[in-house]
C-alpha positions as CSV (number, residue, x, y, z in Angstrom):
1,M,-9.0,9.1,-15.2
2,P,-11.7,6.5,-15.4
3,K,-13.1,5.1,-12.3
4,Q,-12.6,1.2,-12.3
5,P,-13.5,-1.2,-9.1
6,F,-9.8,-2.8,-9.2
7,L,-9.7,-3.6,-5.6
8,F,-11.8,-7.3,-5.5
9,L,-11.4,-8.2,-1.8
10,V,-13.3,-11.6,-2.4
11,L,-14.2,-13.3,0.8
12,L,-13.0,-17.3,1.0
13,A,-13.7,-20.4,2.9
14,P,-13.1,-19.9,6.6
15,Y,-9.2,-20.3,7.6
16,M,-7.7,-23.7,8.4
17,A,-4.4,-23.0,7.4
18,C,-1.9,-20.6,5.4
19,A,-3.4,-19.6,2.2
20,Q,-1.4,-20.3,-1.1
21,V,-0.8,-16.5,-2.0
22,S,0.4,-15.5,-5.8
23,S,2.1,-12.4,-5.4
24,G,3.9,-10.4,-2.7
25,T,3.0,-6.9,-0.9
26,V,0.1,-6.4,1.7
27,I,-1.1,-3.1,3.0
28,I,-3.7,-3.4,5.8
29,L,-6.7,-0.8,6.3
30,N,-8.6,-0.9,9.5
31,F,-11.0,1.8,9.7
32,T,-12.3,1.9,13.5
33,K,-14.7,4.7,15.1
34,D,-12.0,7.6,15.4
35,K,-8.9,6.7,13.2
36,L,-7.6,4.9,10.7
37,I,-4.8,2.3,11.2
38,V,-2.6,1.5,8.1
39,A,0.1,-1.2,8.3
40,A,2.6,-2.4,5.4
41,D,5.3,-5.0,4.6
42,S,9.1,-4.1,3.7
43,R,9.8,-6.3,0.9
44,G,10.4,-5.4,-2.8
45,R,11.8,-8.0,-5.4
46,Y,14.1,-7.1,-8.6
47,G,11.8,-9.6,-11.1
48,K,13.6,-12.7,-12.3
49,G,17.1,-14.0,-11.3
50,N,18.8,-14.7,-7.8
51,R,18.8,-11.2,-6.3
52,P,17.9,-11.2,-3.1
53,P,14.8,-9.5,-1.9
54,D,15.2,-5.9,-0.4
55,D,13.3,-5.8,2.8
56,S,14.6,-1.9,3.5
57,Q,11.6,-0.1,1.3
58,C,9.3,2.4,2.6
59,K,5.6,1.8,1.5
60,I,4.2,4.1,4.1
61,V,4.6,8.1,4.6
62,A,3.3,10.6,6.2
63,F,3.3,14.2,4.5
64,G,3.0,17.7,6.2
65,H,1.4,15.9,9.5
66,K,-1.9,15.3,7.2
67,T,-1.8,12.9,4.6
68,V,-0.7,9.5,4.5
69,F,0.6,7.5,2.0
70,A,0.8,4.0,1.1
71,T,2.0,1.9,-1.8
72,M,1.9,-1.4,-3.1
73,G,3.3,-3.0,-6.5
74,T,6.6,-2.0,-7.6
75,A,7.3,1.0,-5.3
76,T,10.8,1.6,-7.1
77,Y,12.8,1.5,-9.8
78,H,16.9,1.5,-9.7
79,K,18.7,2.4,-12.9
80,S,21.4,0.0,-13.8
81,T,24.9,1.1,-12.4
82,T,26.6,-1.4,-14.6
83,T,25.6,-0.4,-17.9
84,F,23.9,2.8,-19.7
85,D,20.3,3.2,-18.6
86,P,18.7,6.5,-19.5
87,V,15.8,6.1,-17.1
88,V,16.5,8.1,-14.0
89,S,15.8,6.0,-10.6
90,W,12.5,6.8,-8.2
91,T,10.4,5.9,-5.7
92,N,6.8,6.1,-5.3
93,W,7.2,8.0,-1.7
94,E,9.2,10.7,-3.0
95,I,6.9,11.4,-5.9
96,A,4.0,11.6,-3.8
97,Q,6.1,14.0,-1.5
98,S,6.5,16.1,-4.6
99,A,2.9,15.9,-5.5
100,F,1.8,17.1,-2.1
101,R,4.3,20.1,-2.4
102,A,2.4,20.9,-5.8
103,S,-1.2,20.7,-4.3
104,Q,-2.4,24.1,-3.4
105,T,-6.3,22.8,-3.0
106,K,-7.5,23.4,0.3
107,G,-9.8,21.1,1.8
108,A,-8.9,17.7,3.2
109,Q,-11.5,15.8,0.5
110,A,-10.6,17.6,-2.6
111,H,-6.7,18.1,-1.5
112,V,-5.9,14.1,-0.9
113,A,-7.8,13.7,-4.9
114,E,-5.4,16.3,-6.3
115,V,-2.5,14.9,-4.6
116,A,-3.2,11.5,-5.6
117,S,-4.1,12.7,-9.5
118,T,-1.0,14.6,-9.8
119,W,1.1,11.7,-8.2
120,A,-0.6,9.1,-11.0
121,S,0.2,11.9,-13.5
122,M,4.2,12.0,-12.5
123,L,4.4,8.2,-12.1
124,S,2.6,7.5,-14.9
125,D,5.2,9.8,-17.1
126,H,8.3,7.7,-15.5
127,W,6.4,4.1,-16.6
128,R,6.3,5.5,-20.1
129,T,9.8,6.1,-20.3
130,L,10.8,3.0,-19.1
131,N,8.1,1.4,-21.3
132,T,10.4,2.9,-24.0
133,W,13.7,2.0,-22.7
134,H,12.9,-1.5,-20.8
135,P,9.8,-2.7,-22.3
136,D,10.4,-6.3,-21.2
137,V,10.7,-5.0,-17.6
138,V,7.2,-3.0,-17.6
139,R,5.7,-6.5,-19.2
140,E,7.3,-8.2,-16.6
141,R,6.1,-6.2,-13.7
142,A,2.3,-5.9,-15.3
143,E,2.4,-9.7,-15.3
144,A,3.2,-10.4,-11.9
145,G,0.4,-7.9,-10.8
146,N,-2.4,-8.8,-13.1
147,G,-1.8,-5.7,-15.4
148,I,-1.4,-3.2,-12.3
149,L,2.1,-2.1,-12.6
150,T,1.8,-0.1,-8.9
151,A,-0.8,1.7,-6.6
152,G,-0.9,4.5,-4.0
153,F,-3.5,4.9,-1.1
154,F,-3.9,8.4,0.2
155,A,-5.7,9.4,3.6
156,E,-6.4,12.8,4.9
157,A,-8.5,13.7,8.2
158,S,-11.1,17.0,8.2
159,G,-13.6,17.8,10.3
160,R,-13.9,14.2,11.8
161,T,-13.8,12.4,8.9
162,I,-11.3,10.6,6.7
163,Y,-11.1,11.3,2.9
164,T,-9.0,8.4,0.9
165,Q,-8.0,7.8,-2.6
166,T,-6.6,5.1,-4.1
167,I,-5.4,5.1,-7.5
168,A,-3.3,2.2,-9.6
169,I,-1.0,2.4,-12.9
170,R,-1.6,0.0,-15.1
171,F,-0.2,-1.8,-18.4
172,I,-2.5,-1.7,-21.4
173,N,-1.7,-3.3,-24.5
174,G,-2.1,-0.5,-27.3
175,I,-1.1,2.7,-28.4
176,F,-1.4,4.6,-25.2
177,P,0.0,1.4,-22.6
178,I,0.3,3.3,-19.7
179,D,-2.6,4.2,-17.8
180,A,-3.9,5.4,-14.6
181,S,-7.3,4.5,-13.1
182,V,-9.0,5.7,-9.7
183,G,-10.0,2.6,-7.4
184,E,-13.3,1.9,-5.4
185,F,-13.2,-0.4,-1.9
186,D,-16.1,-2.3,-3.7
187,S,-15.7,-5.3,-0.5
188,C,-14.3,-5.2,2.7
189,W,-14.7,-7.2,6.0
190,T,-16.2,-6.4,9.6
191,C,-13.5,-9.0,10.6
192,G,-15.5,-9.5,13.9
193,Q,-15.4,-5.6,14.6
194,K,-18.1,-3.3,16.2
195,S,-20.5,-2.0,13.9
196,G,-19.7,0.7,11.5
197,E,-15.4,-0.7,11.8
198,R,-14.0,-2.5,8.6
199,I,-10.8,-4.2,7.7
200,C,-9.5,-3.8,4.2
201,A,-6.5,-4.7,2.1
202,L,-4.3,-3.8,-1.0
203,G,-2.1,-6.2,-2.7
204,T,-2.3,-10.1,-1.6
205,V,-5.3,-10.1,0.0
206,T,-6.1,-13.8,0.6
207,V,-4.7,-14.4,4.1
208,P,-6.8,-11.1,5.5
209,A,-9.9,-12.4,3.7
210,Q,-9.8,-15.8,5.0
211,L,-9.4,-14.8,8.5
212,C,-12.0,-12.0,8.5
213,S,-14.5,-14.1,6.6
214,Q,-15.0,-16.0,10.1
215,S,-17.0,-13.8,12.8
216,S,-14.6,-14.2,15.5
217,P,-11.2,-14.2,13.7
218,I,-7.9,-16.1,15.2
219,F,-6.2,-13.2,16.7
220,L,-2.8,-13.9,18.2
221,P,-0.8,-10.5,19.9
222,A,1.4,-8.9,17.6
223,R,3.1,-6.6,20.2
224,K,6.8,-8.0,21.1
225,S,8.4,-8.4,24.7
226,G,9.8,-4.6,25.3
227,Q,8.1,-3.0,22.5
228,A,8.0,0.7,23.3
229,T,4.8,1.9,21.5
230,K,1.8,0.6,23.4
231,L,-0.8,-0.6,21.0
232,D,-4.5,-1.1,21.8
233,D,-6.2,-4.3,20.4
234,A,-7.2,-2.7,17.1
235,E,-3.5,-1.2,16.4
236,D,-2.3,-5.0,17.4
237,F,-4.9,-6.7,15.1
238,T,-4.0,-4.5,12.3
239,I,0.0,-5.4,12.7
240,W,-0.4,-8.9,13.5
241,L,-2.6,-9.4,10.0
242,G,0.0,-7.9,8.4
243,N,2.7,-10.2,10.0
244,I,0.7,-13.6,9.4
245,S,0.2,-12.4,5.8
246,A,3.9,-12.5,5.5
247,A,4.2,-15.9,7.3
248,C,1.8,-17.4,5.1
249,D,3.3,-15.6,1.9
250,L,5.1,-19.0,-0.4
251,T,6.4,-16.9,-3.0
252,G,8.6,-14.8,-1.2
253,G,6.9,-11.4,-1.9
254,I,6.1,-10.2,1.3
255,G,8.1,-10.0,3.9
256,G,10.4,-7.9,6.4
257,D,9.4,-5.7,8.8
258,I,5.6,-4.0,9.3
259,D,5.6,-0.5,9.3
260,A,2.4,1.0,10.7
261,L,0.6,4.1,11.4
262,D,-2.7,5.6,13.4
263,L,-4.5,8.6,11.2
264,G,-7.1,10.0,13.8
265,N,-10.2,11.6,12.7
266,D,-9.1,14.7,14.3
267,G,-5.9,14.3,11.6
268,S,-3.5,13.8,14.5
269,I,-0.6,11.0,13.2
270,R,1.0,8.6,14.9
271,W,3.7,6.0,14.4
272,L,3.0,2.8,15.8
273,A,6.1,1.1,14.1
274,K,8.8,1.8,11.7
275,K,12.0,1.2,10.2
276,N,15.1,3.8,11.2
277,N,15.6,4.1,7.3
278,C,12.2,5.4,6.6
279,P,10.9,9.1,7.2
280,E,8.6,9.8,10.1
281,N,6.9,13.0,8.3
282,Q,8.1,14.8,4.8
283,E,7.2,18.4,4.3
């Protein structure tokens, strides 16, 4: 798989008001000294038409108490129930679960890379089938994602180090239109944090980019009255970035509850916020 820098997190002008975002899905990655905090919105849309958005999607899942998966772009495909549709339904996290179960590689760095590669291979097959039977759907999703149909972020900790892998499924005009490519974080932000810590984002990154371009980002607490899970400042800030991204979205592409978890550099996983319909941990 070719390695391409498809995640460009561009620093914009200082944050003055809600940004004019043009597409949906936001995943916030907060790399602190001793953990990675992952937050994501819950919204999925069904393309053109008047069908309301689905705010129940699970974009963050943990596997085997060791591997964290997050996804952006088209996270699910539901086959038609009213007309003949030879394409099977899928969800990105269930395919990630299959990839996790299939992996036999030892060592966190190699393991997370293998799981990501297997996930991309399995998912690419689904998209190729979808492109055979419903090419209009694939092209519409590719247009919405500037060529990227979907992407997955994988993380695993070992020896006080967190290893990550990001991989995207792309639509490319040609004989083999569906391709997978490994991505790199070319630019993240310190976002007013301590030295060595940074905020990164996937999907719609306009709001985090504007906020984090300031030396002292504006911060309003994300915690709600009566919230069961006690959050530290870094966790609070990560969830707030997801919420403010949804609040400033003019397209309706970002929305629903923000799910979030911690991946400690000791390998521990702790959920900070999770919808009831989403799995806590999958073996």
